[in-house]
DSSP file (Angstrom, degrees, kcal/mol; ACC not computed):
  #  RESIDUE AA STRUCTURE BP1 BP2  ACC     N-H-->O    O-->H-N    N-H-->O    O-->H-N    TCO  KAPPA ALPHA  PHI   PSI    X-CA   Y-CA   Z-CA
    1    1 A X              0   0    0      0, 0.0     2,-0.2     0, 0.0     0, 0.0   0.000 360.0 360.0 360.0 133.4  -50.6  -24.8  -17.9
    2    2 A X        -     0   0    0      1,-0.0     2,-0.7     2,-0.0     0, 0.0  -0.545 360.0-138.8 -79.6 141.5  -48.0  -25.4  -20.6
    3    3 A X        +     0   0    0     -2,-0.2    -1,-0.0     1,-0.1     4,-0.0  -0.895  20.3 178.9-101.8 112.5  -48.8  -27.6  -23.5
    4    4 A X        +     0   0    0     -2,-0.7    -1,-0.1     3,-0.0     3,-0.1   0.421  52.1  99.4 -91.9   1.2  -45.8  -29.8  -24.3
    5    5 A X  S    S-     0   0    0      1,-0.2     3,-0.1     3,-0.0    -2,-0.1  -0.174  87.8 -72.8 -79.2 177.3  -47.6  -31.6  -27.2
    6    6 A X        -     0   0    0      1,-0.1    -1,-0.2    -2,-0.0     3,-0.0  -0.294  61.1 -89.7 -67.3 155.8  -47.2  -30.9  -30.8
    7    7 A X        -     0   0    0      1,-0.1     2,-0.7    -3,-0.1    -1,-0.1  -0.251  43.6-102.6 -63.9 155.9  -48.7  -27.7  -32.2
    8    8 A X        -     0   0    0      1,-0.1     3,-0.4    -3,-0.1    -1,-0.1  -0.724  36.1-176.8 -82.2 114.5  -52.3  -27.8  -33.5
    9    9 A X        +     0   0    0     -2,-0.7    -1,-0.1     1,-0.2     5,-0.1   0.091  56.1 101.7-102.4  21.9  -52.1  -27.9  -37.3
   10   10 A X        +     0   0    0      3,-0.0     2,-0.4     2,-0.0    -1,-0.2   0.808  67.1  81.3 -71.2 -28.0  -55.9  -27.8  -37.9
   11   11 A X  S >  S-     0   0    0     -3,-0.4     3,-1.6     1,-0.1     0, 0.0  -0.652  82.4-138.7 -78.1 129.2  -55.5  -24.1  -38.8
   12   12 A X  T 3  S+     0   0    0     -2,-0.4    -1,-0.1     1,-0.3    -3,-0.0   0.772 103.0  46.3 -59.7 -26.8  -54.3  -23.7  -42.4
   13   13 A X  T >  S+     0   0    0      2,-0.1     3,-1.7     3,-0.0    -1,-0.3   0.381  80.6 128.3 -99.0   3.9  -51.9  -20.9  -41.3
   14   14 A X  T <  S+     0   0    0     -3,-1.6    60,-0.2     1,-0.3     3,-0.1  -0.397  81.7   7.3 -63.3 130.0  -50.4  -22.7  -38.2
   15   15 A X  T 3  S+     0   0    0      1,-0.3    58,-0.5    -2,-0.1    -1,-0.3   0.324  90.9 140.1  83.5  -9.1  -46.7  -22.7  -38.3
   16   16 A X    <   -     0   0    0     -3,-1.7     2,-0.4    56,-0.2    -1,-0.3  -0.501  34.2-163.6 -70.5 133.1  -46.5  -20.4  -41.3
   17   17 A X  E     -A   71   0A   0     54,-2.5    54,-2.8    -2,-0.2     2,-0.4  -0.918  19.8-119.8-123.5 147.5  -43.7  -17.9  -40.9
   18   18 A X  E     -A   70   0A   0     -2,-0.4     2,-0.6    52,-0.2    52,-0.2  -0.680  25.1-158.0 -81.9 133.0  -42.8  -14.6  -42.6
   19   19 A X  E     -A   69   0A   0     50,-2.9    50,-0.5    -2,-0.4     2,-0.2  -0.954  19.1-126.5-113.0 116.8  -39.4  -14.6  -44.3
   20   20 A X    >   -     0   0    0     -2,-0.6     3,-2.3     1,-0.2     4,-0.3  -0.462  18.2-137.7 -60.7 125.0  -37.8  -11.2  -45.0
   21   21 A X  G >  S+     0   0    0      1,-0.3     3,-1.4    -2,-0.2    -1,-0.2   0.784  99.3  66.3 -59.1 -26.9  -37.1  -11.3  -48.7
   22   22 A X  G 3  S+     0   0    0      1,-0.3    -1,-0.3     7,-0.0    -2,-0.1   0.681  90.6  64.6 -68.4 -16.9  -33.7   -9.7  -48.0
   23   23 A X  G <  S+     0   0    0     -3,-2.3    -1,-0.3     2,-0.1     2,-0.2   0.616  88.8  85.1 -82.8 -11.2  -32.5  -12.9  -46.2
   24   24 A X  S <  S-     0   0    0     -3,-1.4     2,-0.1    -4,-0.3    -5,-0.0  -0.556  87.6-106.2 -87.9 153.4  -32.8  -15.0  -49.4
   25   25 A X     >  -     0   0    0     -2,-0.2     4,-2.6     1,-0.1     5,-0.3  -0.375  34.4-110.4 -67.6 158.5  -30.1  -15.3  -51.9
   26   26 A X  H  > S+     0   0    0      1,-0.2     4,-2.4     2,-0.2     5,-0.2   0.890 119.5  50.5 -58.6 -40.2  -30.8  -13.5  -55.2
   27   27 A X  H  > S+     0   0    0      2,-0.2     4,-2.2     1,-0.2    -1,-0.2   0.905 110.6  48.0 -66.5 -41.8  -31.2  -16.8  -57.0
   28   28 A X  H  > S+     0   0    0      2,-0.2     4,-2.2     1,-0.2    -2,-0.2   0.936 113.9  46.5 -64.8 -46.0  -33.7  -18.1  -54.4
   29   29 A X  H  X S+     0   0    0     -4,-2.6     4,-2.8     1,-0.2     5,-0.3   0.918 111.3  52.1 -62.8 -43.2  -35.7  -15.0  -54.5
   30   30 A X  H  X S+     0   0    0     -4,-2.4     4,-2.6    -5,-0.3    -1,-0.2   0.910 109.9  49.3 -59.6 -43.1  -35.7  -14.8  -58.2
   31   31 A X  H  X S+     0   0    0     -4,-2.2     4,-2.3     2,-0.2    -1,-0.2   0.909 113.0  46.1 -63.5 -43.2  -37.0  -18.4  -58.4
   32   32 A X  H  X S+     0   0    0     -4,-2.2     4,-2.4     2,-0.2    -2,-0.2   0.926 115.1  46.4 -65.6 -45.2  -39.8  -17.8  -56.0
   33   33 A X  H  X S+     0   0    0     -4,-2.8     4,-2.7     2,-0.2    -2,-0.2   0.903 113.1  49.2 -66.6 -40.8  -40.9  -14.6  -57.6
   34   34 A X  H  X S+     0   0    0     -4,-2.6     4,-1.5    -5,-0.3    -1,-0.2   0.920 111.9  48.5 -64.5 -42.6  -40.8  -16.1  -61.1
   35   35 A X  H  < S+     0   0    0     -4,-2.3     4,-0.4    -5,-0.2     3,-0.3   0.933 114.7  45.7 -62.7 -45.0  -42.8  -19.1  -60.0
   36   36 A X  H >< S+     0   0    0     -4,-2.4     3,-1.2     1,-0.2    -2,-0.2   0.922 112.8  50.4 -62.0 -45.4  -45.4  -16.9  -58.3
   37   37 A X  H 3< S+     0   0    0     -4,-2.7    -1,-0.2     1,-0.3    -2,-0.2   0.729 109.1  51.8 -68.5 -22.8  -45.6  -14.5  -61.3
   38   38 A X  T 3< S+     0   0    0     -4,-1.5    -1,-0.3    -3,-0.3    -2,-0.2   0.453  81.2 120.3 -95.4  -0.5  -46.1  -17.3  -63.8
   39   39 A X  S X  S-     0   0    0     -3,-1.2     3,-1.4    -4,-0.4     2,-0.1  -0.339  71.2-108.9 -64.7 142.5  -49.0  -19.0  -62.0
   40   40 A X  T 3  S+     0   0    0      1,-0.2     3,-0.1     3,-0.0    -1,-0.1  -0.477 103.7  29.9 -65.2 140.6  -52.3  -19.2  -63.8
   41   41 A X  T 3  S+     0   0    0      1,-0.3     2,-0.5    -2,-0.1    -1,-0.2   0.382  76.4 141.1  90.1  -4.5  -54.9  -16.9  -62.4
   42   42 A X    <   -     0   0    0     -3,-1.4     2,-0.6    -5,-0.1    -1,-0.3  -0.629  46.4-142.2 -71.7 121.5  -52.5  -14.2  -61.2
   43   43 A X        +     0   0    0     -2,-0.5     3,-0.1     1,-0.1    -1,-0.1  -0.768  35.5 164.3 -98.1 120.1  -54.3  -11.1  -62.1
   44   44 A X        -     0   0    0     -2,-0.6     3,-0.4     1,-0.5     2,-0.1   0.082  57.5-101.4-115.7  20.6  -52.4   -8.1  -63.4
   45   45 A X        -     0   0    0      1,-0.2    -1,-0.5     3,-0.0     0, 0.0  -0.466  60.4 -42.6  94.3-166.4  -55.4   -6.2  -64.7
   46   46 A X  S    S+     0   0    0     -2,-0.1     2,-0.4    -3,-0.1    -1,-0.2   0.727 114.4  81.5 -75.4 -22.6  -56.8   -5.8  -68.2
   47   47 A X  S    S-     0   0    0     -3,-0.4     2,-0.2     1,-0.0    -3,-0.1  -0.724  81.5-126.7 -90.7 129.8  -53.4   -5.2  -69.7
   48   48 A X        -     0   0    0     -2,-0.4     2,-0.3     1,-0.0    -2,-0.1  -0.527  27.5-161.6 -71.4 138.2  -51.3   -8.3  -70.5
   49   49 A X        -     0   0    0     -2,-0.2     2,-0.1     2,-0.0    -5,-0.0  -0.914  18.0-116.6-120.5 148.0  -47.8   -8.2  -69.0
   50   50 A X     >  -     0   0    0     -2,-0.3     4,-2.4     1,-0.1     5,-0.2  -0.360  34.1-107.9 -72.0 163.0  -44.7  -10.2  -69.9
   51   51 A X  H  > S+     0   0    0      1,-0.2     4,-2.7     2,-0.2     5,-0.2   0.901 122.3  54.6 -59.3 -40.4  -43.3  -12.5  -67.3
   52   52 A X  H  > S+     0   0    0      1,-0.2     4,-2.2     2,-0.2    -1,-0.2   0.903 108.6  48.0 -61.3 -41.2  -40.3  -10.1  -66.9
   53   53 A X  H  > S+     0   0    0      2,-0.2     4,-2.3     1,-0.2    -1,-0.2   0.905 111.7  49.9 -65.4 -41.0  -42.8   -7.2  -66.2
   54   54 A X  H  X S+     0   0    0     -4,-2.4     4,-2.6     2,-0.2    -2,-0.2   0.916 110.3  50.2 -62.9 -43.1  -44.7   -9.3  -63.7
   55   55 A X  H  X S+     0   0    0     -4,-2.7     4,-2.8     1,-0.2     5,-0.2   0.922 110.5  49.9 -61.1 -44.5  -41.5  -10.2  -61.9
   56   56 A X  H  X S+     0   0    0     -4,-2.2     4,-2.3     1,-0.2    -1,-0.2   0.907 111.3  49.2 -61.0 -42.7  -40.5   -6.6  -61.7
   57   57 A X  H  X S+     0   0    0     -4,-2.3     4,-2.1     2,-0.2    -2,-0.2   0.928 112.8  46.4 -63.2 -45.5  -43.9   -5.6  -60.3
   58   58 A X  H  X S+     0   0    0     -4,-2.6     4,-2.2     2,-0.2    -2,-0.2   0.919 111.8  51.0 -64.9 -43.6  -43.8   -8.4  -57.7
   59   59 A X  H  X S+     0   0    0     -4,-2.8     4,-2.4     1,-0.2    -1,-0.2   0.916 110.4  50.1 -59.8 -42.7  -40.2   -7.5  -56.7
   60   60 A X  H  X S+     0   0    0     -4,-2.3     4,-2.0     1,-0.2    -1,-0.2   0.883 110.3  49.5 -62.7 -39.0  -41.2   -3.8  -56.3
   61   61 A X  H  X>S+     0   0    0     -4,-2.1     6,-2.0     2,-0.2     5,-1.3   0.824 110.0  50.9 -72.4 -30.9  -44.2   -4.7  -54.1
   62   62 A X  H ><5S+     0   0    0     -4,-2.2     3,-0.6     4,-0.2    -2,-0.2   0.931 111.7  47.8 -66.4 -45.4  -42.0   -6.9  -51.9
   63   63 A X  H 3<5S+     0   0    0     -4,-2.4    -2,-0.2     1,-0.2    -1,-0.2   0.852 112.6  48.5 -64.4 -35.1  -39.5   -4.1  -51.5
   64   64 A X  H 3<5S-     0   0    0     -4,-2.0    -1,-0.2    -5,-0.2    -2,-0.2   0.619 113.9-117.0 -81.4 -12.0  -42.2   -1.6  -50.7
   65   65 A X  T <<5S+     0   0    0     -4,-0.7    -3,-0.2    -3,-0.6    18,-0.1   0.478  84.7 116.3  90.1   2.5  -43.8   -3.9  -48.1
   66   66 A X  S   <S+     0   0    0     -5,-1.3    17,-2.5    -6,-0.2    18,-0.4   0.821  81.3  36.0 -71.6 -29.8  -47.1   -4.4  -50.0
   67   67 A X  E    S- B   0  82A   0     -6,-2.0     2,-0.3    15,-0.3    -2,-0.2  -0.902  73.5-163.7-119.2 151.6  -46.3   -8.1  -50.4
   68   68 A X  E     - B   0  81A   0     13,-2.6    13,-2.3    -2,-0.3     2,-0.5  -0.934  19.3-122.0-131.7 159.0  -44.6  -10.4  -48.1
   69   69 A X  E     -AB  19  80A   0    -50,-0.5   -50,-2.9    -2,-0.3     2,-0.3  -0.866  28.3-169.7-102.4 128.5  -43.0  -13.8  -48.4
   70   70 A X  E     -AB  18  79A   0      9,-3.2     9,-2.3    -2,-0.5     2,-0.4  -0.902   9.5-154.6-118.6 147.6  -44.3  -16.7  -46.3
   71   71 A X  E     -AB  17  78A   0    -54,-2.8   -54,-2.5    -2,-0.3     2,-0.7  -0.988   2.7-157.6-122.3 129.9  -43.0  -20.2  -45.7
   72   72 A X  E  >> - B   0  77A   0      5,-3.1     5,-1.5    -2,-0.4     4,-1.4  -0.900   3.4-169.0-105.3 104.8  -45.1  -23.1  -44.7
   73   73 A X  T  45S+     0   0    0     -2,-0.7    -1,-0.1   -58,-0.5   -58,-0.1   0.753  84.8  57.5 -68.2 -22.5  -42.9  -25.7  -43.0
   74   74 A X  T  45S+     0   0    0    -60,-0.2    -1,-0.2     1,-0.2   -59,-0.1   0.954 120.4  26.7 -70.4 -49.5  -45.7  -28.3  -43.1
   75   75 A X  T  45S-     0   0    0      2,-0.1    -2,-0.2    -3,-0.0    -1,-0.2   0.490 101.6-130.7 -90.4  -4.6  -46.2  -28.2  -46.8
   76   76 A X  T  <5 +     0   0    0     -4,-1.4     2,-0.3     1,-0.2    -3,-0.2   0.934  64.4 128.0  52.7  50.7  -42.6  -27.1  -47.5
   77   77 A X  E   < -B   72   0A   0     -5,-1.5    -5,-3.1     2,-0.0     2,-0.3  -0.935  53.1-136.0-137.3 157.6  -43.9  -24.2  -49.7
   78   78 A X  E     -B   71   0A   0     -2,-0.3     2,-0.3    -7,-0.2    -7,-0.2  -0.862  18.2-173.1-111.4 147.9  -43.5  -20.5  -50.2
   79   79 A X  E     -B   70   0A   0     -9,-2.3    -9,-3.2    -2,-0.3     2,-0.5  -0.974  17.5-146.0-134.8 150.5  -46.3  -18.0  -50.8
   80   80 A X  E     +B   69   0A   0     -2,-0.3     2,-0.3   -11,-0.2   -11,-0.2  -0.988  33.4 170.4-115.3 124.0  -46.3  -14.3  -51.7
   81   81 A X  E     -B   68   0A   0    -13,-2.3   -13,-2.6    -2,-0.5     2,-0.3  -0.865  43.2 -85.5-133.7 162.8  -49.3  -12.6  -50.1
   82   82 A X  E  >  -B   67   0A   0     -2,-0.3     4,-2.2   -15,-0.2   -15,-0.3  -0.541  37.7-142.4 -66.0 125.8  -50.7   -9.1  -49.5
   83   83 A X  H  > S+     0   0    0    -17,-2.5     4,-2.6    -2,-0.3     5,-0.2   0.868  96.5  52.0 -65.7 -37.7  -49.1   -7.9  -46.3
   84   84 A X  H  > S+     0   0    0    -18,-0.4     4,-1.8     2,-0.2    -1,-0.2   0.924 111.0  47.7 -65.0 -43.0  -52.2   -6.1  -45.0
   85   85 A X  H  > S+     0   0    0      2,-0.2     4,-0.8     1,-0.2    -2,-0.2   0.918 113.8  47.5 -63.3 -42.6  -54.4   -9.2  -45.5
   86   86 A X  H >X S+     0   0    0     -4,-2.2     3,-1.0     1,-0.2     4,-0.6   0.935 112.5  47.9 -64.2 -46.7  -51.9  -11.4  -43.8
   87   87 A X  H >< S+     0   0    0     -4,-2.6     3,-0.6     1,-0.3    -1,-0.2   0.793 105.0  59.7 -68.4 -26.7  -51.4   -9.1  -40.8
   88   88 A X  H 3< S+     0   0    0     -4,-1.8    -1,-0.3     1,-0.2    -2,-0.2   0.733 102.0  55.4 -71.5 -20.1  -55.1   -8.8  -40.4
   89   89 A X  H <<        0   0    0     -3,-1.0    -1,-0.2    -4,-0.8    -2,-0.2   0.641 360.0 360.0 -83.7 -15.2  -55.4  -12.5  -39.9
   90   90 A X    <<        0   0    0     -3,-0.6    -1,-0.2    -4,-0.6    -2,-0.1   0.488 360.0 360.0 -75.0 360.0  -52.8  -12.5  -37.0
């Protein structure tokens, strides 16, 4: 039986979609990566890195597929997450 009602949003990941980073403009991607890289608690190991170094690392991990970009239409927010962890939840 088909459910014509609204989707169930009790699940935190309901409706979250993966956005290929290549589909974003350079400015949009740069803004998302910079915001992510500047968050408190982002762990880059024992060595302190400049924001520019963190951005370069995140961009490289997006290009290699180790990280993916997600969009949550409910919260209107973007997240960058480990691709293996995300795909294991699917």
